[in-house]
N, C-alpha and C positions, 0 to 999 in steps of 0.2 A: 503494499499499499504505500509505503514512502517514496518509493520512484514514481507513482503516480502523481504523489502531491508535489513532488519536486518539479515533474513535469508540468503539470499545470501552470504554474507560476511563467514557466517558459513561453509556453502557448498563449501567456497574457501578454507579453511582450513581443512577440514575433508570430509571424504567419506560419507557424510550424503545426503540422496536423498531429493529434496526441500521439499516432503509432508510430510516426517520424522521428518525434522527439523520445519517447520511451525506445524505439531502436537506439539512438544516439546515447542515451543516458544508460540503459541497462548493464552493458559490460563493467562500465566504473561504477556502479552502484552494487555490482555483483563483486567486484574486487574490494570494495570498501567493506563489504560484510563476509570477506572470506575467513578472518581468523573467527568468528561467531558463528558461521554459518556453513562451515567444510564440510561436514556429512551429508548437508540439505543439498549442496552443489553436487558431490557425487552423487548422490540419488537421482538428481536432474540428470547428470550426464549418462549414468546407468539405464534410466528407466524411458528416458526421451530420446535419448542419441544413441544408444549403444555402444557409449564412450567412458574411459574412466574420471573424465573430468569435466565438470559442466561449463565452466568460462569459456575454455577454449572451444567446446561444441557448440554453445551458442552463439559464441562471435563466427564460428565457420557456418553455421545454419543462418545467420544472418547474412553474410556475405553471399551464400548460395541462393538466397532468394531478394538479392539486390537492396538488403537495409543495413548494410554495414555503415552507416551513415556517422557523421562527426557534426558537432555544433556549427563549428564555423562553415562548413559546405551548407548548412541549412540557414545561414545568414545571421547566425549569431554573434553578439560582441562579447568578447573575453573581459572586456572594461568593464560590463555591466552584471557583472556575476556575483559581486556583493550585493548590489541592489536587489537583483532577483533571489538571491537567497532571504535576504530580510523579507521579502514578498510571501516566500514559502512558509516561513515562520507565523507572518500575518493572517495569511489566508488558509491555510492548512488546521482542520478540526484539531484541537489538541490530542485527542485519542489517537490519531493518525501517526503522529509523531512519538508520542510518549509511549505508545503499545506496542511500538516497532521491539525486534528483537534485537537491535542494537541502538543504543541511545543516537538521535538524529540531532545535532543542532547546528548552527550557522557554519562553524569551521567544516563540518563533514559535509554540507551541502555545497560549499565552494569546493572543496577538495573533489566533489563528483563531477561538480560541472567543467571545472578546468580538466580532470582528466578527461572528459568528453569532446574536448576540441581536437 
């Protein structure tokens, strides 16, 4: 759910569809969560893609369907990252951020956005 909340703020600033925004953000979001959700991502790789690691498997799949997108290619500006992170915190229901498996704060959102460029 937190990836969706992060993407909603992105779509609020730019003419980016929700799916394209999620495709651009998801690999960085997964990498941020890896220390806390390693087993979950292993299961994703195994059960969905028949691979050992879900993160590279997801990236390969995104590539294969033409959705290996980066925020810069979608017209997003790196300079607005902090502003967008503030919007995520203002606009997302607290339960979406507080109920996450991993704490999501401004610095985490900034990191995910930057790594998605």
